[in-house]
Residue, then its C-alpha position, 0 to 999 in steps of 0.5 A: m325532382k326530389l328523390d327520397r332514400r327508398e326511390i334511390l335504392k330502387l333505382a340502384a337495384g334496377a340498374a344493378l339488375a339491368r347490367p349483365v352479369l359477367s364471369g371474372e374472365a369475361a368481365a376483365a376481357a370486356n373492361g381491359g386488364r391491368f396491362f392488356s387493353a380489352a381487345e388484347m384481353a379478348l385476343f389472348d383469351a382466344l389464343s390461350e383457349t385455342i392452345l389449351p381448350a376445354d375437353e372431357h378431362s378438364p376445363g381449358a385455359r379460359a376456365a383456369g383464368v390464364t389471361a387474367f394471370v398473364d395480365a397480372q404478371l405483366a402489370q406488376k413490375d418484378p425487381k427480379m426481372p430486369d427485362w420487364a419492359e422488354e417482356r411487356k413489349t414482347a407481349r404486345d408484339s406477340l399478340a399483334a403478330l398472331d392477330g396479323l397472321c390471322r388477318e393475312m390468312k383469313g381476312q379477320g382478326f384472331a378473336l373473331a375467327s372461327a375455331a377452324d381458322r384459329e387452329a389453321v393460324l396457330t398450326k402455321a405459327a407453330a411450324g417453326e416452334s423449335d427454331p422460330k424465325t418469323p415474328a408469328e413463330k416467335a409470337f406463338k412460342w411466347v404465347k404458348g409458353r405463358t399459357a402453359y405456365a399460367y395453366y399448369t400453375s392454376k388449381i385447374g391445371i394442377h389438380q384436374e389436368m395433372e391429377y395432383k393429389g398433394n402430399s398423400l400416403q402412398v398405399e402401394y409401392a409402384g417402384e422396384e425393390p432395391k437389390 
């Protein structure tokens, strides 16, 4: 069977249309990231969105690209971070610990759990946040810290959540007059 150029272009266009269109974050989760596997991407995405969900004020962690940001950081070796290999191990161990806690409490992995079950798991893991002792408590502290950093350094976190306006003229003085 011989195909000419037009037939090849038709086939290519048809294949492109048949493939579902995914957002950048969903595509990364489906294919795996630069460091995280596809399952780890989906798990971190579920964890971060549960920690910082979308609300009426601003989009959540998913819209801010938190998972992709953390994945990219872990994939890139930083010469200023001598414990880079340890950080990568901590990332994987943290995801496994929180997923394991969910399996223990709810009988299924975190990414497949209901919103209420996810909250219950993270509430338990957050109980020892000020002085974490269990692997799940340490994992929660790690995931929450990475999620908050990624979110609040994103455009969504800075401009929509924090309402940062950048360098702008202060029209009204809000402080006290000097004495």
